[in-house]
C-alpha positions in Angstrom: 181.7 111.8 83.8 179.6 114.0 81.9 178.7 111.3 79.4 177.7 109.1 82.3 175.4 111.9 83.5 174.0 112.6 80.2 173.1 109.0 80.1 171.7 108.7 83.4 169.5 111.8 82.6 168.4 110.1 79.5 167.6 106.6 81.4 165.7 108.9 84.0 163.8 110.7 81.1 162.9 107.4 79.6 161.9 105.8 82.5 159.7 109.0 83.4 158.1 109.0 80.1 157.4 105.1 80.0 155.4 105.1 83.4 153.7 108.3 82.5 152.5 106.8 79.3 151.6 103.7 81.2 149.7 105.4 83.9 147.9 107.5 81.2 146.9 104.5 79.4 145.7 102.8 82.5 143.6 105.6 83.6 142.0 106.3 80.1 141.4 102.4 80.1 139.5 102.9 83.5 137.4 105.7 82.2 136.6 104.1 78.8 135.4 101.0 80.6 133.6 103.3 83.1 131.8 105.1 80.4 131.0 101.8 78.6 129.4 100.2 81.8 127.5 103.4 82.6 126.2 103.3 79.1 125.2 99.8 79.3 123.3 100.1 82.4 121.6 103.3 81.0 120.4 100.6 78.0 119.2 98.2 80.7 117.2 100.7 82.9 115.4 102.0 79.9 114.8 98.6 78.7 113.4 97.7 82.7 111.2 100.9 82.4 109.9 99.9 79.2 109.1 96.5 80.3 107.4 97.6 83.4 105.2 100.0 81.3 104.2 97.0 79.3 103.1 95.1 82.5 101.3 98.1 83.9 99.3 98.3 81.1 97.9 94.7 81.5 96.9 95.6 85.2 93.5 97.7 84.4 91.4 94.2 84.5 92.8 93.8 88.2 91.3 97.2 89.3 89.5 97.5 92.4 86.5 99.5 90.9 83.5 98.2 89.1 83.7 98.3 85.2 83.9 96.5 81.9 86.8 94.2 81.5 87.3 94.0 85.2 88.3 90.5 86.8 86.6 91.2 90.1 82.8 92.1 89.8 81.2 93.6 92.6 84.2 93.5 95.0 82.2 95.1 97.7 78.6 93.6 98.1 78.7 90.4 96.1 82.1 89.4 95.1 82.2 87.4 91.9 85.0 86.5 89.3 84.4 87.2 85.6 86.1 83.8 84.5 86.9 84.7 80.9 88.5 87.8 81.8 90.7 85.8 84.4 91.6 83.3 82.2 92.6 85.8 79.3 94.9 87.8 81.8 96.6 85.2 83.1 97.7 84.2 79.5 98.4 87.7 78.7 100.8 87.8 81.9 102.5 84.9 80.6 102.9 86.1 77.1 104.4 89.4 78.5 106.7 87.3 80.6 107.9 85.3 77.7 108.2 88.2 75.6 111.2 90.7 75.8 109.9 92.4 78.4 110.2 89.6 80.9 113.9 89.5 80.3 114.3 92.7 82.2 112.3 91.9 85.5 114.1 91.7 88.4 113.7 88.9 91.2 111.6 91.2 93.5 109.2 91.9 90.3 109.2 88.3 89.2 108.3 86.9 92.7 105.2 89.4 92.9 104.2 88.6 89.1 104.4 84.7 89.7 102.9 85.0 93.2 99.7 86.8 91.4 99.8 84.4 88.5 99.9 81.2 90.9 97.1 82.7 93.1 94.9 83.2 90.0 95.9 79.8 88.6 95.4 78.1 91.8 92.6 80.1 93.3 90.3 81.7 90.6 91.1 80.0 87.3 90.7 76.4 88.9 87.1 77.5 89.8 86.2 77.6 86.1 83.8 74.8 85.3 82.0 76.3 82.3 80.4 79.6 84.0 81.1 82.9 83.2 81.1 84.2 86.8 81.5 82.8 90.3 81.1 83.8 93.6 84.2 84.2 95.7 84.6 84.5 99.5 85.4 88.2 101.0 88.8 86.5 102.5 89.6 85.3 98.7 88.8 89.1 97.7 91.4 90.0 100.3 94.1 87.9 99.2 93.7 88.8 95.6 93.7 92.5 96.3 97.0 91.9 98.4 98.8 90.1 95.3 97.8 93.1 92.9 98.8 95.6 95.2 102.2 93.8 95.9 102.4 93.6 92.1 101.9 97.0 91.6 104.2 98.1 94.2 107.1 95.8 92.7 106.4 97.7 89.3 106.9 101.0 90.9 109.8 100.2 92.6 111.3 98.6 89.9 111.4 102.0 88.0 112.0 104.0 91.2 108.5 105.9 91.2 107.2 104.7 94.8 106.0 107.9 95.8 106.1 110.6 93.1 105.0 114.2 94.1 105.1 117.7 92.1 107.2 120.2 93.1 106.2 122.4 95.6 107.0 125.6 93.5 104.5 124.9 91.3 104.8 124.1 87.2 107.6 125.0 85.3 107.1 128.3 83.3 
């Protein structure tokens, strides 16, 4: 009888050790998998931010203020489009989209991007007939501004900086 209880104790110990090992292995696997997924997500977020920064830099010609290199000239009085600038920026936008950066644009950002690009192609670039400037209507200026603003908002939303503010306590010492 004593040998039977020793055998039973050994079997219980073996089963217990096996279950503990399997449970620890499963927990370790889940933790490792979770860490790898988090690392991959972090890498993708970094790439998304870089892609948005690259696209953001191309938006200077879309500025609503007067200045050299702007698409919209004299936006408040006699709005005109600088055709060479408009054609160049559409090409630059497409170069960015088909670069590595374009791989990391979300659906929302791509929609805003192509909405502006399509507007530029259909409503502005098609006006080019060998002239350097084309006068456009105030309603077209309004639509242009809306598309540009929508893309800017989409870029900021993509990287989570829709509403940046400084700390109320002031700068860090």
